[in-house]
C-alpha positions in Angstrom: 31.1 -107.8 -10.8 28.9 -107.1 -7.7 30.4 -107.1 -4.3 28.8 -108.7 -1.3 29.7 -109.0 2.4 29.6 -112.0 4.7 27.6 -111.8 7.9 29.0 -112.6 11.4 27.8 -116.1 10.8 29.5 -116.4 7.4 26.3 -116.1 5.5 26.3 -114.3 2.1 23.3 -113.1 0.0 23.5 -114.2 -3.6 22.4 -111.2 -5.9 18.9 -111.5 -7.3 20.1 -111.5 -10.9 22.4 -114.5 -10.2 19.7 -116.4 -8.4 17.3 -115.8 -11.3 19.8 -116.8 -13.9 20.7 -120.1 -12.1 17.1 -120.7 -10.9 18.3 -120.8 -7.2 15.4 -121.1 -4.8 14.9 -121.9 -1.2 16.2 -125.4 -0.6 18.4 -125.5 -3.7 21.6 -127.4 -2.7 24.9 -125.7 -3.5 28.3 -127.3 -3.6 31.2 -125.3 -2.2 34.8 -126.1 -3.2 38.0 -124.5 -1.9 40.3 -123.5 -4.6 44.1 -122.8 -4.3 44.9 -119.3 -3.0 42.1 -117.2 -1.5 39.2 -118.4 -3.5 36.2 -120.8 -3.5 33.8 -122.0 -6.1 30.0 -122.5 -5.6 28.0 -124.8 -7.9 24.4 -125.6 -8.0 23.8 -129.3 -7.4 21.3 -130.9 -9.7 18.0 -132.1 -8.0 17.5 -135.8 -8.2 13.7 -136.1 -7.9 13.8 -140.0 -8.3 16.0 -140.2 -5.2 13.7 -137.8 -3.3 10.7 -140.0 -4.1 12.6 -143.2 -3.0 13.4 -141.5 0.4 9.9 -140.4 0.8 8.4 -143.9 -0.1 9.6 -145.4 3.2 7.7 -142.7 5.1 4.4 -144.0 3.6 5.1 -147.7 3.8 3.2 -148.0 7.0 0.0 -146.7 5.4 0.1 -149.4 2.6 -2.9 -151.6 2.3 -2.7 -155.4 2.3 -2.8 -155.5 -1.5 0.5 -157.4 -1.8 3.8 -156.0 -2.2 2.9 -153.1 -4.4 6.0 -153.5 -6.4 4.3 -152.9 -9.7 2.9 -149.7 -8.5 6.3 -148.5 -7.1 8.0 -149.1 -10.4 5.3 -147.3 -12.3 5.5 -144.3 -9.9 9.3 -144.2 -10.1 9.2 -144.4 -13.9 6.6 -141.6 -14.0 8.7 -139.4 -11.7 11.9 -140.1 -13.8 10.0 -139.1 -16.9 8.6 -135.9 -15.3 12.1 -135.1 -13.9 13.6 -135.4 -17.4 10.8 -133.3 -18.9 11.3 -130.7 -16.2 15.0 -130.5 -16.8 14.6 -130.1 -20.5 12.1 -127.4 -20.0 14.4 -125.6 -17.6 17.2 -125.7 -20.1 15.0 -124.2 -22.8 13.7 -121.5 -20.4 17.4 -120.5 -19.5 18.4 -120.1 -23.1 15.5 -117.8 -23.9 16.5 -115.3 -21.1 18.5 -112.3 -22.3 
Protein backbone atom coordinates (compact mmCIF):
# COMPACT_ATOMS: atom_id res chain seq x y z
CA UNK A 1 0.00 0.00 0.00
CA UNK A 2 1.30 3.43 -0.92
CA UNK A 3 1.29 6.32 1.51
CA UNK A 4 0.15 9.82 0.51
CA UNK A 5 -0.06 13.14 2.35
CA UNK A 6 -2.81 15.73 2.37
CA UNK A 7 -1.91 19.31 1.44
CA UNK A 8 -2.81 22.32 3.59
CA UNK A 9 -6.04 22.55 1.53
CA UNK A 10 -6.90 18.88 2.19
CA UNK A 11 -5.99 17.81 -1.35
CA UNK A 12 -4.43 14.41 -2.02
CA UNK A 13 -2.75 13.05 -5.11
CA UNK A 14 -4.03 9.68 -6.26
CA UNK A 15 -1.07 7.50 -7.26
CA UNK A 16 -0.63 7.07 -11.02
CA UNK A 17 -1.09 3.30 -10.93
CA UNK A 18 -4.48 3.73 -9.23
CA UNK A 19 -5.56 6.51 -11.65
CA UNK A 20 -4.68 4.33 -14.63
CA UNK A 21 -6.36 1.21 -13.21
CA UNK A 22 -9.61 3.09 -12.54
CA UNK A 23 -9.37 5.33 -15.64
CA UNK A 24 -9.51 8.51 -13.52
CA UNK A 25 -8.91 11.60 -15.62
CA UNK A 26 -9.33 15.33 -15.16
CA UNK A 27 -13.00 16.01 -14.48
CA UNK A 28 -13.82 12.48 -13.28
CA UNK A 29 -16.35 12.72 -10.46
CA UNK A 30 -15.52 10.86 -7.26
CA UNK A 31 -17.84 10.02 -4.38
CA UNK A 32 -16.52 10.31 -0.82
CA UNK A 33 -18.18 8.48 2.08
CA UNK A 34 -17.25 8.75 5.74
CA UNK A 35 -16.91 5.33 7.37
CA UNK A 36 -17.12 4.50 11.10
CA UNK A 37 -13.86 5.12 12.89
CA UNK A 38 -11.06 7.02 11.17
CA UNK A 39 -11.69 6.05 7.57
CA UNK A 40 -13.36 7.19 4.37
CA UNK A 41 -14.12 5.52 1.06
CA UNK A 42 -13.68 7.07 -2.39
CA UNK A 43 -15.55 5.66 -5.39
CA UNK A 44 -15.58 6.65 -9.05
CA UNK A 45 -19.01 7.91 -10.10
CA UNK A 46 -20.13 6.56 -13.49
CA UNK A 47 -20.45 9.16 -16.22
CA UNK A 48 -23.95 9.63 -17.58
CA UNK A 49 -23.37 10.98 -21.09
CA UNK A 50 -27.09 11.08 -21.87
CA UNK A 51 -27.69 13.46 -18.95
CA UNK A 52 -24.77 15.63 -20.08
CA UNK A 53 -26.28 15.91 -23.56
CA UNK A 54 -29.67 16.82 -22.09
CA UNK A 55 -28.09 19.60 -20.01
CA UNK A 56 -26.17 20.92 -22.99
CA UNK A 57 -29.20 20.79 -25.29
CA UNK A 58 -30.74 23.78 -23.53
CA UNK A 59 -27.62 25.85 -24.26
CA UNK A 60 -28.13 25.43 -28.00
CA UNK A 61 -31.92 25.90 -28.07
CA UNK A 62 -31.61 29.60 -28.96
CA UNK A 63 -29.71 28.66 -32.12
CA UNK A 64 -32.46 26.36 -33.39
CA UNK A 65 -33.99 27.23 -36.74
CA UNK A 66 -37.72 27.55 -37.29
CA UNK A 67 -38.05 23.98 -38.59
CA UNK A 68 -40.65 23.05 -36.00
CA UNK A 69 -40.06 21.61 -32.58
CA UNK A 70 -37.18 19.34 -33.64
CA UNK A 71 -38.43 16.65 -31.26
CA UNK A 72 -37.62 13.87 -33.73
CA UNK A 73 -34.04 15.09 -34.07
CA UNK A 74 -33.64 15.32 -30.29
CA UNK A 75 -34.86 11.77 -29.79
CA UNK A 76 -32.53 10.47 -32.50
CA UNK A 77 -29.57 12.31 -31.00
CA UNK A 78 -30.33 11.09 -27.47
CA UNK A 79 -30.71 7.53 -28.72
CA UNK A 80 -27.41 7.73 -30.60
CA UNK A 81 -25.65 9.13 -27.52
CA UNK A 82 -27.16 6.41 -25.30
CA UNK A 83 -25.97 3.71 -27.73
CA UNK A 84 -22.51 5.28 -27.92
CA UNK A 85 -22.38 5.52 -24.12
CA UNK A 86 -23.24 1.82 -23.79
CA UNK A 87 -20.63 0.91 -26.40
CA UNK A 88 -17.99 3.03 -24.65
CA UNK A 89 -18.75 1.49 -21.25
CA UNK A 90 -18.56 -2.03 -22.71
CA UNK A 91 -15.23 -1.17 -24.37
CA UNK A 92 -13.89 0.25 -21.08
CA UNK A 93 -14.81 -2.92 -19.20
CA UNK A 94 -13.03 -5.05 -21.79
CA UNK A 95 -9.95 -2.80 -21.73
CA UNK A 96 -9.72 -2.95 -17.91
CA UNK A 97 -9.86 -6.76 -17.92
CA UNK A 98 -6.92 -7.00 -20.34
CA UNK A 99 -4.55 -4.94 -18.16
CA UNK A 100 -2.18 -7.02 -15.99
